[in-house]
C-alpha positions in Angstrom: -6.0 6.9 4.7 -3.0 7.9 4.2 -1.8 11.6 5.3 1.7 11.6 5.9 4.8 9.7 6.4 4.9 8.3 9.7 7.7 8.7 12.2 10.8 6.4 12.5 10.9 5.2 16.3 13.8 6.8 17.4 11.2 10.4 17.3 7.9 9.0 19.2 7.2 7.8 22.1 4.5 6.1 20.7 5.2 2.6 22.4 3.7 1.0 19.0 6.6 3.1 16.8 9.0 1.8 19.4 8.0 -2.0 19.1 6.1 -2.0 15.5 4.9 -4.5 13.7 3.5 -4.8 10.3 0.8 -7.4 11.4 -2.7 -6.4 11.7 -6.0 -7.3 13.2 -9.0 -8.5 10.8 -12.2 -6.4 11.7 -14.1 -9.0 9.5 -12.6 -12.4 8.9 -12.5 -14.1 12.7 -13.7 -17.5 12.3 -13.8 -20.7 14.6 -10.3 -22.2 13.3 -8.1 -19.7 13.6 -8.2 -19.7 17.5 -5.0 -22.1 17.2 -3.4 -19.3 15.0 -4.4 -15.9 17.8 -3.4 -18.4 20.5 0.1 -18.2 18.1 0.8 -15.4 18.3 -0.9 -13.4 21.0 1.3 -12.9 23.5 -0.3 -14.1 27.0 -2.5 -16.9 27.9 -6.1 -17.2 25.8 -9.1 -18.3 28.0 -12.3 -18.8 26.7 -15.1 -15.8 28.3 -18.5 -17.0 29.9 -20.1 -14.2 27.8 -21.5 -15.0 24.9 -20.9 -11.6 23.1 -17.1 -12.5 24.0 -14.9 -15.1 21.7 -12.0 -15.3 23.9 -10.4 -12.6 26.4 -6.5 -12.3 26.0 -4.6 -12.0 29.7 -1.3 -10.1 29.7 0.6 -11.9 32.2 2.6 -8.9 33.1 -0.4 -7.8 35.1 -1.8 -10.1 37.2 -3.3 -8.6 39.9 -6.3 -6.8 38.1 -9.3 -6.9 40.0 -12.6 -6.9 38.3 -11.9 -4.0 36.2 -10.0 -6.4 34.0 -7.5 -5.4 32.2 -7.8 -8.6 29.7 -8.1 -7.4 26.2 -10.8 -8.8 24.8 -12.0 -10.0 21.2 -15.8 -9.4 21.0 -17.9 -11.0 18.4 -20.2 -8.3 17.9 -17.7 -5.5 17.0 -14.0 -6.4 16.6 -14.4 -9.7 15.6 -10.9 -9.7 15.3 -7.9 -11.7 14.4 -4.2 -10.9 14.2 -2.5 -11.9 11.8 1.5 -12.6 11.4 2.4 -13.7 8.5 4.7 -10.8 7.5 5.9 -9.6 10.8 9.5 -9.5 11.0 9.7 -7.7 14.4 8.1 -8.8 17.7 4.5 -8.0 18.1 2.9 -5.5 20.4 0.8 -7.5 23.0 -2.6 -6.7 22.7 -3.1 -4.4 25.6 -0.4 -2.3 24.3 -2.7 -2.0 21.2 -5.9 -1.0 23.1 -3.8 1.1 25.5 -2.7 3.1 22.0 -6.8 3.2 21.2 -7.8 4.8 24.3 -9.6 1.3 25.3 -7.7 -0.1 28.1 -8.8 -0.3 31.6 -6.1 1.2 33.7 -4.9 -0.9 36.1 -6.2 -2.0 40.2 -8.6 0.9 39.7 -11.4 0.7 42.6 -13.4 2.9 40.7 -17.7 1.3 39.7 -17.8 -0.7 36.5 -19.0 2.6 34.1 -17.1 5.2 36.1 -13.7 6.4 34.4 -10.1 5.2 35.3 -7.2 6.7 36.4 -7.2 8.1 32.8 -10.2 8.9 32.2 -11.1 6.3 30.3 -14.9 4.5 30.6 -14.3 0.9 31.0 -17.7 0.3 29.3 -17.3 2.0 25.7 -19.6 2.4 22.8 -18.3 -0.5 20.6 -18.5 1.4 17.3 -15.9 4.0 18.9 -13.7 1.1 20.1 -13.8 -0.9 16.5 -13.1 3.0 15.1 -10.0 3.7 17.3 -8.4 -0.1 17.3 -8.8 0.2 13.7 -7.1 3.9 13.6 -4.3 2.6 15.3 -3.9 -0.6 13.4 -3.9 0.4 9.5 -1.0 2.3 11.0 1.6 -0.5 11.3 -0.3 -2.3 8.2 2.0 -3.6 5.9 1.8 -1.8 2.1 -0.1 -5.1 1.0 -2.9 -5.1 3.8 -3.1 -1.5 4.2 -4.1 -1.8 -0.1 -6.3 -5.1 0.8 -7.9 -2.9 3.9 -8.3 0.4 1.3 -10.0 -2.0 -1.4 -12.4 -4.3 1.0 -13.0 -1.9 3.7 -13.4 1.5 2.5 -14.8 2.8 -0.2 -12.5 5.3 -1.5 -10.9 5.9 -4.5 -7.1 5.5 -4.5 -4.8 8.4 -6.3 -1.3 7.4 -7.0 0.9 9.1 -8.5 3.1 7.3 -10.8 7.1 7.0 -9.9 9.9 6.1 -11.1 13.2 5.7 -8.4 13.3 6.8 -5.2 13.4 10.6 -5.0 10.4 11.1 -7.5 9.0 8.3 -4.5 9.9 10.7 -1.6 8.5 13.4 -3.0 5.2 11.7 -4.0 5.4 11.0 0.0 6.3 14.5 0.9 2.7 15.4 -0.6 0.6 12.9 1.2 -0.8 10.7 -1.8 -2.8 7.8 -0.3 -0.5 5.0 -2.9 2.2 5.1 -5.1 2.4 3.4 -9.0 5.7 2.0 -10.1 5.6 2.8 -13.4 7.8 0.5 -16.0 8.1 2.8 -18.1 9.5 5.2 -15.8 11.5 2.5 -14.5 13.2 1.6 -18.4 13.4 4.9 -19.0 15.2 5.6 -15.7 17.2 2.7 -15.1 18.1 1.6 -18.6 17.8 5.3 -20.2 15.3 2.9 -22.7 11.8 3.3 -24.4 9.6 0.9 -22.9 9.6 -1.8 -25.1 9.7 -5.0 -23.0 13.7 -4.7 -22.4 13.3 -4.2 -18.2 13.2 -7.4 -17.2 12.4 -9.3 -13.5 15.8 -7.8 -11.7 14.9 -5.0 -13.2 11.5 -3.8 -11.6 11.8 -5.9 -8.4 14.8 -3.9 -7.6 13.9 -0.7 -8.5 10.5 -1.7 -6.3 11.6 -3.1 -3.3 13.4 0.2 -2.9 10.5 2.2 -3.5 8.7 0.5 -1.0 11.5 0.2 1.8 12.0 3.5 1.8 8.9 3.7 4.0 7.5 -0.1 4.6 4.6 1.7 6.9 4.0 4.4 4.2 1.6 4.8 1.0 1.1 1.3 -0.1 3.3 0.5 -3.8 1.1 -0.3 -6.4 4.4 -2.2 -9.2 3.8 -2.9 -13.3 4.9 -6.5 -13.6 4.7 -6.0 -17.8 3.9 -10.0 -19.1 4.8 -11.6 -15.8 8.8 -11.7 -17.8 8.1 -15.7 -18.9 5.4 -19.1 -18.4 3.9 -20.3 -15.3 7.6 -21.1 -13.2 9.1 -17.4 -14.3 5.7 -15.9 -12.9 5.9 -17.7 -9.6 9.3 -16.7 -8.8 8.2 -13.3 -9.9 5.8 -13.4 -7.6 7.3 -14.6 -4.1 10.2 -11.7 -5.5 7.3 -9.0 -5.9 6.2 -10.5 -2.4 9.7 -10.4 -0.3 10.2 -6.7 -2.0 7.0 -5.4 0.4 5.2 -4.4 -3.2 1.4 -3.8 -2.0 0.0 -4.9 -5.6 0.7 -5.9 -8.8 -0.6 -6.0 -12.9 -0.1 -8.6 -14.9 -1.1 -7.8 -18.7 -2.0 -10.3 -21.6 0.4 -8.6 -24.4 3.0 -11.1 -25.8 7.2 -10.7 -24.3 7.7 -8.4 -26.8 5.5 -6.2 -25.0 5.4 -2.1 -25.4 4.0 1.0 -23.7 0.5 0.6 -23.3 0.1 3.9 -25.2 1.9 2.8 -28.3 0.3 1.3 -31.2 0.6 -1.7 -32.9 0.0 -3.6 -29.7 -0.7 -7.5 -30.3 -2.1 -9.7 -27.4 -1.8 -13.0 -26.7 -4.7 -15.8 -26.6 -6.9 -15.4 -23.4 -6.4 -18.7 -22.9 -2.5 -18.0 -22.3 -4.0 -14.9 -20.6 -5.4 -16.6 -17.9 -3.2 -18.9 -17.1 -0.7 -15.9 -16.7 -3.3 -15.4 -13.9 -3.5 -18.3 -12.6 -0.4 -18.9 -11.9 0.1 -15.4 -10.3 -3.2 -16.0 -8.1 -1.7 -19.9 -7.1 1.8 -18.2 -6.1 -0.3 -15.8 -4.4 -2.7 -18.4 -2.3 0.7 -20.5 -1.3 2.4 -17.7 0.5 -0.5 -16.8 2.3 0.3 -13.4 1.0 -2.3 -10.2 0.9 -0.3 -9.0 -2.2 -3.6 -7.3 -4.4 -2.9 -9.0 -8.2 -4.5 -6.6 -10.7 -5.0 -7.9 -14.5 -5.0 -5.6 -16.9 -5.6 -6.4 -20.6 -4.5 -4.2 -23.2 -6.7 -5.6 -25.9 -9.5 -3.1 -27.1 -6.7 -1.4 -29.4 -6.6 -5.2 -31.1 -9.6 -6.4 -30.4 -12.2 -4.2 -28.8 -13.7 -3.5 -25.9 -16.1 -6.6 -25.5 -13.1 -9.3 -25.6 -11.4 -6.7 -22.8 -14.7 -7.3 -20.6 -14.6 -11.6 -22.1 -11.1 -11.6 -20.2 -11.4 -9.4 -17.5 -14.0 -11.4 -16.6 -12.2 -14.5 -16.4 -9.1 -13.4 -14.9 -12.1 -12.5 -12.2 -13.0 -15.8 -12.1 -9.4 -16.6 -12.1 -9.1 -15.2 -8.9 -8.0 -11.7 -9.8 -8.0 -8.6 -7.1 -8.6 -6.5 -9.6 -8.7 -5.1 -13.0 -7.7 -2.7 -15.7 -8.9 -2.2 -19.0 -6.1 -0.7 -20.6 -6.9 2.4 -23.6 -10.4 3.1 -22.8 -11.1 5.1 -26.0 -13.6 7.8 -24.5 -15.5 8.6 -20.6 -18.5 6.7 -22.0 -16.5 3.2 -22.6 -14.6 3.9 -18.9 -18.1 4.1 -17.1 -19.4 1.3 -19.0 -16.4 -1.0 -18.0 -17.1 0.0 -14.2 -20.7 -0.8 -14.6 -20.3 -4.1 -16.8 -17.9 -5.5 -14.3 -19.5 -4.1 -11.4 -18.5 -4.7 -7.9 -15.1 -6.0 -8.9 -13.0 -2.9 -8.6 -11.8 -1.5 -11.0 -8.4 0.3 -11.5 -7.9 3.6 -14.0 -4.3 4.3 -15.7 -4.6 7.8 -16.8 -1.6 8.8 -19.4 -1.9 12.3 -20.5 -0.8 12.9 -24.0 -1.6 8.4 -24.5 -4.3 7.0 -26.2 -6.7 7.8 -23.9 -9.4 10.9 -23.0 -8.2 12.6 -19.7 -9.9 12.1 -16.9 -9.7 14.1 -13.4 -9.5 12.5 -10.5 -13.0 14.1 -9.6 -14.3 12.1 -12.8 -12.6 8.5 -11.9 -14.2 9.1 -8.7 -17.5 9.2 -10.0 -17.3 6.8 -12.2 -16.8 4.5 -9.5 -13.1 3.6 -10.4 -11.3 2.1 -6.6 -8.0 2.8 -8.1 -6.4 5.7 -10.5 -2.4 5.7 -11.3 -0.9 8.6 -13.1 1.9 7.2 -14.6 3.8 9.9 -16.3 3.6 12.0 -13.6 6.5 11.9 -12.4 9.0 10.9 -15.7 6.7 13.8 -17.4 7.3 16.6 -15.0 11.5 15.5 -14.5 11.7 15.7 -18.4 10.0 19.0 -19.0 12.1 20.4 -15.9 15.4 18.7 -16.5 14.9 20.1 -20.3 14.3 23.2 -19.3 17.1 23.8 -17.2 19.7 22.3 -19.4 18.1 24.5 -22.1 19.3 27.6 -19.6 22.5 25.8 -18.2 23.6 25.8 -21.9 22.7 29.7 -22.6 23.8 31.2 -20.0 26.4 28.7 -17.9 24.7 28.3 -15.3 22.4 26.7 -12.8 19.0 28.1 -11.8 16.9 25.4 -9.1 13.8 28.1 -7.9 10.4 26.5 -6.3 7.6 28.9 -7.7 5.3 27.2 -5.5 7.4 29.2 -2.1 8.3 32.3 -4.3 10.9 31.7 -6.1 13.2 30.4 -3.6 16.3 28.9 -4.0 16.2 25.8 -3.7 19.6 24.1 -2.4 20.5 20.7 -1.4 19.6 20.8 2.0 16.2 21.5 1.0 16.2 18.5 -1.2 17.7 16.0 1.4 15.4 17.6 3.5 13.0 15.1 1.3 14.9 12.2 1.3 14.7 11.9 5.6 17.6 14.4 6.4 16.6 15.2 9.9 15.4 11.6 10.5 19.0 10.0 9.6 19.9 13.0 12.2 17.8 12.0 14.6 19.7 8.2 14.5 22.6 9.0 14.1 22.2 11.6 18.0 20.2 9.3 19.0 22.5 6.2 18.8 25.1 8.0 20.4 23.6 9.5 23.6 22.5 12.8 22.3 26.8 13.6 21.0 26.3 12.8 17.8 28.0 14.8 14.4 24.4 16.3 13.4 24.2 19.3 16.0 21.6 21.2 13.5 20.5 20.0 10.0 
């Protein structure tokens, strides 16, 4: 899972960092009919292996003097079963040999050692297949796009993905600095921060997509961003365009709901929902748009019917959405812990997302409780918006009363916080390194 923000390529000696790619090996979905795609995507010629346990051998043409210690990147039928995906790539892919070397699995060239002896770099030519697969996994996931990474988390792990709600670049930067597995762009927070309005369906596609694109691209290889898409902003054609824009923006997943266009926050009273048939039309349109672009973005189907129509109708709608192609479901507004636990059981093994809003219409469910219940994603929609509301209000009341500003970090022993500390969270050191490196070490940032 994601633990820290990846270093900028200028700050790393890693060959992958200097030539990053959003592409990734798909370890379980190798198919015979993908060979043509692989041959177009992997540098170097492909040849059919004589080994029945190996499907393809890729030779790096720059290293043509190898002896029996082949430096070829082999793709095993029994272990990695890898394909090379290039749908989201906008940069040159590193060769498979570079990936394998970074994973510690490629032999040294022109070695005279025996087949089971270590090469000059201390790496055996015959590694444990499980170890090789695990190392390749760790190397390739680092440079996955957000959508591919979220898909990987959901399909290849059993981890609970914890996503604090963020509403602007600064709140997103703070969340990334703490090391969360994912982020959630809240529609309520976007409406409040960009428009200064309540969450009553006022934010439109341009508002939501613009905010999501900025947040997702603060670190395209960082924690995946799940974004609110409200009702899809219109009929099937508008939904198709919305999905296309979210994909281009780098969003990892989005949820679309069954409220009418005159919607409101899911934790306000008086909600209504459209007929199930209209809701499923939205899901089908979104699914078709994703499939047409062959994208990994995750489609999350949300229902707000619990307040008006009850639990059974919610489950029926989510089952229809699942059958229409939704990757994840979310039942908004659970009335009890038991209801939340029951929903996971009733829809298993389909993954469910939990929206946790303290002070809303649902009971408080902690991360540990959500994990025990079996949820796969938990979002805390007001995590930063609520904290900002309290902190800003207290700070301005102090200014009004005392005539000065007091900004202190209680977690750092009441340390006074100045511009530098804030800018450090916003990539000050990285920006300084980029300028200095581009100037050949003679940039204006001697220190930050």
